[in-house]
N, C-alpha and C positions, 0 to 999 in steps of 0.2 A: 440104437438109438438113431434117430430120424436124420440124415447127413444136409446137411444145407445145400442151397442150390447153387450151381456152380458163382464164382466168386464173380462178380464184376473188372471188367478191364479197362473203361474210362475211366478218368481219371475223376471228375464228375460223383460220378457213381463210386470209384471205389471210397474214398472219401466220406460218403454217406455209412457205406457196409462198417468202415473199419470206425466210422462214429456211435455207430450203433452199439460195435464190440464193445467199446471202450465202455457205455454206458449200461451195458449187460455186463460186464464186471462190475460192474461199480454197484451195481442191483443187486446180485446172486451175492457179494459181498455184505453188502446191508440187510437181507432179508434173508439169504437162505435159496436154496432151492424151491422148497414148498411155499414160499413166501414170494419167489417171484412169477411174473406172467408177463406175455408178451405184450400184453397193454401198458400194463406200468413200464416195459422197456422203452416202447414205443410214444410215452408220453413225454419220457424223461428226454428221451432223445429228436424231442419235438418232429417227430414227424408221423404219416397216418399207418394205422395197423397192418393196413394193405401196402401199403411201402415195406414198411417190416417186413410181411410177406413174402415178397416177392423176392425176398433173399434169405430169411429164414422161414420153416413152415412152423415152428416150435420150437419150445423153450432149448426140447433137447437139440436141436440145431444150430441155435446160438451157442451154448452150450460145448458142444462136439468142435466147433470153430475155435473159441477159446482155448480148450484144449488143444485145438492145434496149432495158436498161434502161440500158447506157453508152449509146448516142447518143442517148435520152428527156433525159440529162443531162448530158449534153456540150451540146446546142442551148443547154438552160435556161440555162446557165452561160453560154455565150459573149450568148445574147439578154440577158442582167441585166446583162452590161458593155456591149452595145450600152443601155439603158435609162440606166445609167450616164450614156455620152457622149452622148445626147440631152437631158439634165439640166443638166448640165456644160458641154456643148460647148467640149473642149478644143482645143489645139492640132495640128498633123495629127501631129508627134511622140507625143507624151503621148496622142493616142486608138489613134496601132498600137500603144505599151506597153503600152495596156490590154489589147486584144486578141491580143497577145502572152503578156501574161503569163498570161491566161484559160486560153488551148489549150497551154503548156507546165506548168500546171497538171495539165492533164487526163490529158497525158503522162507525169508522175511519182509521181504518186500510187498507178496499180497499174503499173508497168509491165510487168510480166512477163503478165500481163489483157489489157493493150494490144496487145502483140506477140502474144499467141496469139487475138485480136478480129479482128485486122487482117493477121495474115502467115500464121499457118498453120493457122488451122479453116477446114474449110469453107464456102461463102460460099451462101448463100440469095439468087434473085432479088430477094426482098421483100425482104432488109436492104440489096440493092444502091440499090435503088429508094428508099428511105428513106434513105440517105448521099447519095445524089443530090439530093434533097430537102431534107435540111437542110444541105447543100453550098450550095445554088440561093436558099434563105432567108436563109445568113449573107451572101450574096453581095449579094441586093437590098439587107441593114441596110445591108454596105460602102459599096455604092453612093453611098446618101443621104448619108453621111458625106461620100464625096469630093465632093458639092453640095455639102454647109454648106464644107467646107474652101477648093471650088474646085480640085480636083485631075483631073487626067485627062477633061478634058472633051472632047468629043467620044467619047469609049471608056470613061464609066465602068462598064458591065455587064462588057465584056469584063476588062476592069483589074481591077477588083471580084473577079469569077473567076478572074484569073489568081492574086491576092494571095493568095483562099482555099484556094485549090489549092497556090501556092508553101508558104507559110508550113506548113504541115500537114505537107507533105512534109519540106520543111527539119526541123522539129522532130522528125519522125519520125525522120529518120535521123542526125541528132544526142543524141538519146535513148537511142535504142532497138538503131541500128544501128554506132556509133560506136567499138564497142568498149572503150571509156574513158569514167569518169565525168563527168561534165557537169555545170559548177555549171550552174545553171539561171538566176539574176542576170546572168551573163555572155553568157550563150546569150541571152536577154532583150535585152540591151543588144547586142549583135552584128547582131540580126535588125532592133529597132529602127533603129539606123543604119545599113543597107542599105536598107530599105526605105521611111525617111525621106528619102533621099537619091536614090534611083529617083521619088519621085513629085514630093519640092519641086521637081525641072529643069521640072516641070507645072502649078505651083504658082505665083497669081494676087500679086507681093507687094505688102506693107503700102502704104501711104501714107508710113509715116517711110521705108522701105528705097525706097521709087520716089523722095522727092525727093533723097537723099545721092545 
């Protein structure tokens, strides 16, 4: 997948760059990968094709930049959720619910674009490396919360990586591959219950429970 040219630094050029990406995202969602062309994106953005090519040599470069932006936004969203968990220190169930809710929101905000980025579009190795790095960062954060909650003792890194990959796959399948509308709240409840039960079996009982 061809990469975009260097992103502009000047405010005016940056605004044009971001507007083109916004229009491209909408066009990809409406027309799909095969139906989207650089000419259609340029026309919808109100710029010349030459101006678009100044930033993006072809539609794959547009898709690459959209994937970069989506990945950066997803990582930021998840890390903000983890920051709140560090401050509030909720229970295992509430911690899982917060992370799952953040993941579900990422999938349902722009479902068609999400499907395109993850299922249909050509993938560049650089993007795959960034995705793996983002998942590894999230898994490290999950492992820290496992330690706080005293779960997955002895296998925290492995179980954290499995949880991150598992929830991503489950949410993706439910929201994009099921073929039927999914109630986001119901999905959050189902996955929270599933993972709470899976992890609670290895959680140290609290003093009240132990005394009964």
